[in-house]
C-alpha positions in Angstrom: 80.2 44.7 47.3 83.5 44.6 45.4 85.5 47.7 45.6 85.4 49.9 42.5 88.5 50.3 40.3 89.5 53.9 39.6 90.1 54.9 36.0 93.8 55.4 36.7 94.1 51.9 38.2 92.3 50.4 35.3 94.5 52.2 32.8 97.6 50.9 34.6 96.4 47.3 34.6 95.4 47.6 30.9 98.8 49.1 30.0 100.5 46.2 31.8 98.4 43.6 29.9 99.1 45.4 26.7 102.8 45.6 27.4 102.9 41.9 28.2 101.1 41.1 25.0 103.5 43.3 23.0 106.5 41.6 24.6 105.0 38.2 23.6 104.6 39.3 20.0 108.1 40.7 19.9 109.5 37.4 21.4 107.6 35.3 18.9 108.8 37.6 16.1 112.4 37.2 17.4 112.1 33.4 17.5 110.6 33.3 14.0 113.3 35.5 12.7 116.0 33.4 14.3 114.4 30.2 12.9 114.2 31.7 9.3 117.8 32.9 9.6 119.0 29.5 10.6 117.0 27.9 7.9 118.4 30.2 5.2 122.0 29.7 6.5 121.5 26.0 6.5 120.1 26.1 3.0 123.1 28.0 1.7 125.5 25.7 3.5 123.7 22.6 2.0 123.8 24.2 -1.5 127.5 25.2 -1.0 128.5 21.8 0.1 126.8 20.1 -2.9 127.5 22.6 -5.7 131.1 23.4 -4.6 131.2 26.4 -7.0 134.0 28.0 -5.1 135.8 25.1 -3.6 138.4 24.6 -6.4 139.4 28.2 -6.8 139.7 28.7 -3.0 141.9 25.6 -2.6 144.1 26.9 -5.5 144.5 30.2 -3.8 145.1 28.8 -0.4 147.9 26.6 -1.8 150.0 29.4 -3.3 152.3 29.9 -0.2 152.9 26.2 -0.1 153.7 26.2 -3.8 156.2 28.9 -3.3 158.0 27.1 -0.4 158.0 23.5 -1.6 160.4 21.9 -4.1 163.0 24.7 -4.0 165.3 22.8 -6.5 162.6 22.1 -9.1 161.6 24.2 -12.1 158.0 25.4 -11.3 155.4 25.6 -14.0 151.8 27.1 -13.6 149.2 26.7 -16.3 146.4 29.1 -15.5 143.0 29.4 -17.2 139.4 28.4 -17.4 137.8 25.0 -17.3 139.5 24.3 -20.6 142.8 24.2 -18.8 141.3 22.2 -16.0 140.1 19.6 -18.5 143.2 19.7 -20.8 146.4 19.7 -18.7 147.7 16.8 -16.5 150.6 17.8 -14.2 151.7 14.2 -13.5 152.2 13.5 -17.2 153.9 16.8 -17.8 156.4 16.2 -15.0 157.0 12.6 -16.0 158.0 13.8 -19.5 160.8 15.9 -18.0 161.8 13.3 -15.4 162.4 10.8 -18.2 164.9 13.3 -19.6 166.6 13.8 -16.2 165.0 17.2 -15.6 163.3 18.2 -12.3 160.0 20.0 -13.1 156.9 20.3 -11.0 153.8 21.7 -12.6 150.4 22.9 -11.4 147.0 23.0 -13.1 145.4 26.3 -12.1 142.4 26.0 -14.3 138.9 26.7 -13.0 135.5 27.1 -14.6 132.8 29.8 -14.3 135.2 32.8 -14.1 135.6 35.4 -16.7 138.7 37.7 -16.7 137.0 40.2 -14.4 137.1 37.6 -11.7 140.2 35.6 -12.8 142.2 38.8 -12.2 141.4 38.6 -8.5 143.1 35.2 -8.4 146.2 36.3 -10.4 146.5 39.3 -8.1 146.5 37.0 -5.1 149.1 34.8 -6.8 151.3 37.8 -7.4 151.0 39.1 -3.8 151.9 35.7 -2.3 154.8 35.1 -4.6 156.2 38.6 -4.2 155.9 38.2 -0.4 157.9 34.9 -0.5 160.5 36.2 -3.0 159.8 33.2 -5.2 159.3 33.1 -9.0 157.7 30.7 -11.4 160.0 29.4 -14.0 157.2 29.2 -16.5 153.7 30.7 -16.5 151.2 29.8 -19.2 148.1 31.9 -19.2 145.1 30.8 -21.3 143.2 33.4 -23.2 139.6 32.1 -23.7 137.9 34.1 -26.5 134.3 33.3 -25.6 134.9 34.2 -21.9 135.9 37.7 -22.9 132.8 38.8 -24.9 129.9 41.1 -24.2 127.5 38.1 -23.9 129.7 36.5 -21.3 129.9 39.7 -19.4 126.1 39.8 -19.1 126.1 36.3 -17.7 128.9 37.3 -15.3 126.6 39.8 -13.6 124.7 36.9 -12.0 127.9 35.7 -10.2 129.5 39.1 -9.5 128.5 39.4 -5.9 129.5 35.8 -5.2 132.9 36.1 -6.8 133.8 39.4 -5.3 132.7 38.2 -1.8 134.8 35.1 -2.1 137.9 36.2 -4.1 138.6 39.7 -2.9 140.9 40.1 0.1 139.4 41.4 3.3 141.0 44.8 3.0 139.3 45.4 -0.3 136.0 44.2 1.1 136.4 46.7 3.9 137.1 49.5 1.5 133.9 48.6 -0.4 132.0 48.6 2.9 133.2 52.0 3.8 132.2 53.4 0.4 128.9 51.5 0.2 127.8 49.9 3.5 124.8 48.1 2.0 126.9 46.4 -0.7 129.8 45.7 1.7 127.7 44.0 4.3 126.0 42.0 1.6 129.3 40.7 0.3 130.4 39.9 3.9 127.2 38.1 4.5 127.7 36.0 1.3 131.3 35.2 2.4 130.7 34.2 6.0 127.1 33.1 6.2 126.0 31.9 2.7 128.9 29.6 1.8 129.8 32.0 -0.9 126.5 31.6 -2.7 124.7 34.9 -3.6 121.0 35.3 -3.7 121.3 36.2 -7.5 123.0 32.9 -8.2 120.6 30.9 -6.1 117.6 32.4 -7.9 119.1 31.9 -11.4 120.9 28.6 -11.0 118.1 26.5 -12.5 117.6 28.9 -15.5 121.2 29.8 -16.4 121.2 27.6 -19.6 117.7 28.6 -20.7 115.8 26.8 -23.5 118.1 25.4 -26.1 116.6 24.7 -29.6 118.4 22.2 -31.8 117.6 20.3 -35.0 118.0 16.8 -33.7 114.7 15.3 -32.4 114.4 15.2 -28.6 114.2 11.4 -28.7 117.6 11.3 -30.4 119.0 13.6 -27.8 117.6 11.5 -24.9 118.9 8.3 -26.6 122.4 9.7 -26.9 122.4 11.0 -23.3 121.2 7.6 -22.1 124.0 5.9 -24.0 126.5 8.2 -22.4 125.1 7.3 -19.0 125.5 3.6 -19.8 129.1 4.1 -20.8 129.8 6.0 -17.6 128.3 3.2 -15.5 130.2 0.6 -17.5 133.4 2.5 -16.7 132.5 2.7 -13.0 131.8 -1.0 -12.9 135.4 -1.7 -13.8 136.7 0.2 -10.8 137.3 -1.2 -7.3 134.3 -0.6 -5.0 134.3 2.9 -3.6 137.1 4.3 -5.8 136.9 7.4 -7.9 139.9 8.2 -10.1 138.6 11.6 -11.0 139.8 14.4 -8.7 136.9 16.2 -7.0 138.1 19.8 -6.5 141.7 21.1 -6.5 143.6 18.0 -5.3 147.0 18.8 -3.7 148.2 15.3 -4.5 147.4 15.8 -8.1 148.4 19.5 -8.2 145.1 20.3 -9.8 145.1 17.4 -12.2 142.0 15.7 -13.3 142.5 11.9 -13.6 145.2 9.5 -12.5 145.3 6.9 -15.3 148.3 5.1 -13.8 145.9 3.5 -11.2 143.6 2.1 -13.9 143.5 -1.4 -15.3 143.5 -2.1 -19.0 139.8 -3.0 -18.7 139.1 0.4 -17.0 141.1 2.3 -19.6 139.2 0.6 -22.4 135.9 1.5 -20.7 137.1 5.1 -20.1 137.8 5.6 -23.8 134.4 4.2 -24.7 132.9 6.6 -22.2 134.7 9.6 -23.7 133.6 8.6 -27.2 130.0 8.6 -26.1 130.1 12.4 -25.7 130.6 13.0 -29.4 127.1 12.2 -30.7 125.9 15.2 -32.8 122.6 15.2 -30.8 124.7 16.1 -27.7 127.2 18.4 -29.4 124.7 20.7 -31.2 122.9 21.9 -28.0 126.3 22.4 -26.3 127.4 24.6 -29.2 124.1 26.5 -29.0 124.6 27.1 -25.3 128.1 28.5 -26.0 126.6 30.8 -28.6 123.9 32.0 -26.2 126.2 32.5 -23.2 129.5 33.4 -24.8 129.0 34.5 -28.4 131.6 31.8 -29.3 131.2 32.2 -33.1 130.9 36.0 -33.3 133.4 37.1 -30.5 132.1 40.6 -29.9 134.7 41.4 -27.2 134.0 43.4 -24.1 136.7 46.0 -23.6 136.4 45.9 -19.8 137.1 42.1 -19.8 140.0 42.6 -22.3 141.6 45.1 -19.9 141.1 42.6 -17.0 142.9 40.0 -19.0 145.8 42.4 -19.6 145.9 42.9 -15.9 146.2 39.1 -15.5 149.1 39.0 -17.9 150.9 41.7 -16.0 150.3 40.0 -12.7 151.8 36.6 -13.7 154.6 38.2 -15.8 155.8 40.0 -12.7 156.4 36.7 -10.9 157.6 34.5 -13.8 161.0 34.0 -15.4 159.3 33.2 -18.6 155.6 33.7 -19.6 153.4 33.1 -22.6 149.7 33.5 -23.4 148.1 30.4 -24.8 145.1 29.9 -27.1 144.1 26.3 -26.4 143.0 23.9 -29.1 139.6 24.5 -30.7 137.1 21.9 -31.8 137.3 22.8 -35.4 134.4 20.6 -36.4 132.0 22.7 -34.4 133.6 26.0 -33.6 134.3 27.5 -37.0 135.5 31.1 -37.3 134.8 33.3 -40.3 137.8 35.2 -41.7 136.5 38.4 -40.1 136.2 36.8 -36.6 139.7 35.2 -36.9 141.1 38.6 -37.9 139.4 40.2 -34.9 141.0 37.6 -32.6 144.4 38.0 -34.2 144.3 41.7 -33.7 143.4 41.4 -30.1 146.3 39.0 -29.4 148.7 41.4 -31.1 147.4 44.1 -28.9 148.0 41.9 -25.8 151.6 41.4 -26.8 152.1 45.1 -27.6 150.8 46.2 -24.3 152.5 43.6 -22.1 155.5 42.4 -24.0 154.3 38.8 -23.5 154.2 36.6 -26.6 151.0 34.7 -27.6 151.2 31.0 -28.8 148.1 30.1 -30.9 147.3 26.4 -30.6 143.7 26.6 -31.7 144.3 24.7 -34.9 147.2 22.4 -33.7 147.9 19.6 -36.1 148.1 16.9 -33.3 144.8 17.8 -31.7 141.7 16.5 -33.6 138.0 16.9 -33.0 137.8 13.3 -31.8 139.9 14.4 -28.7 137.1 16.6 -27.3 134.1 15.7 -25.1 132.1 18.7 -26.2 132.5 21.7 -28.4 135.2 23.3 -26.1 136.8 20.8 -23.6 139.4 18.3 -24.4 138.5 14.7 -23.4 139.7 12.9 -20.3 140.9 10.2 -22.6 143.1 11.0 -25.6 142.6 14.8 -25.4 144.3 15.6 -22.1 147.1 13.1 -22.8 148.0 14.5 -26.2 147.8 18.1 -25.3 149.9 17.7 -22.1 152.6 16.0 -24.2 152.4 18.8 -26.8 152.9 21.4 -24.1 155.9 19.4 -22.6 157.5 19.2 -26.1 156.8 22.8 -26.8 158.4 24.2 -23.7 161.2 21.5 -23.2 163.9 23.9 -24.5 162.8 26.8 -22.2 162.7 24.5 -19.1 165.9 22.8 -20.1 167.9 26.1 -20.1 
């Protein structure tokens, strides 16, 4: 007859079995958590490597110490701004203009998209710190003021990318201060910076809905036909290039100093195809929804300015002015066929630019309605084209500042 098990022995055996079962559950939970963590990190790394939303600005910032040290005998020019600067200024052509006149000038395109002044000021503060530490000065700094990036509507959109931009652009000592004041937010920003490839959860959840529905007058079939024609012109241009080549710079190219396109490497056939490609952007069925998007996201026609963003821009002016021999604020050319200001809106913009000069001492040069820049030189309602637009505006800038750089 089997020996009986005392209640105490039974309880001990039961507790051992229960403990083992609990350990298994915890182990499985740990493995599942690690798997999900690796999956999420991998997803963010994949998105970061393909979207590259931060790559250009980070490369720009990383290059500042090299910029300060290299070409000590050259006049140094920085054009800083939004994607309109990125699309509209070509350093190689600018420098070649001065070289043909026996002047040694090296310029840099520090334009980048998707940043309003709240986030741009983190970059100008970095530039100021690095240049002051090196004891170097820019000979000429040109800072773009983008009106529709400084509005209340744009500020609302900027909330989606605030965590991402602060995590990536703020120096570590400021991130640490944020962590001490608000541990939850600080650790969230550090997580974005080091484990999420600079992509915040807010951006990831909103990335496919940022533009929202766009209503426009042209029939959808006309829009699709215009877009298909643009794709055909793009492919026709690519077909003229040597296999595997891409003359467009991907992110912030050190060799091109932030420039967009090296046309000196293109054949006549490629250049002709490039101009046809640029022209294909101008169909009204493509331009109208682009304007509507700018209205929705930036209040481009009403310009209801956000004071906090205005003050951030003034901070930017002060940063670059502190490390420049000469500085000006620029209003870049406007596509006057599509972006039309009422007299009241123009007066509002003029008053703000006068305020910037009064508070900083830096002059503003208004090129929005420049006689040499025509609507045919754009690829949408705001950006100059990679064909005639960038060439013409770069030459206009070189001619405008030739006296200053020649002193």
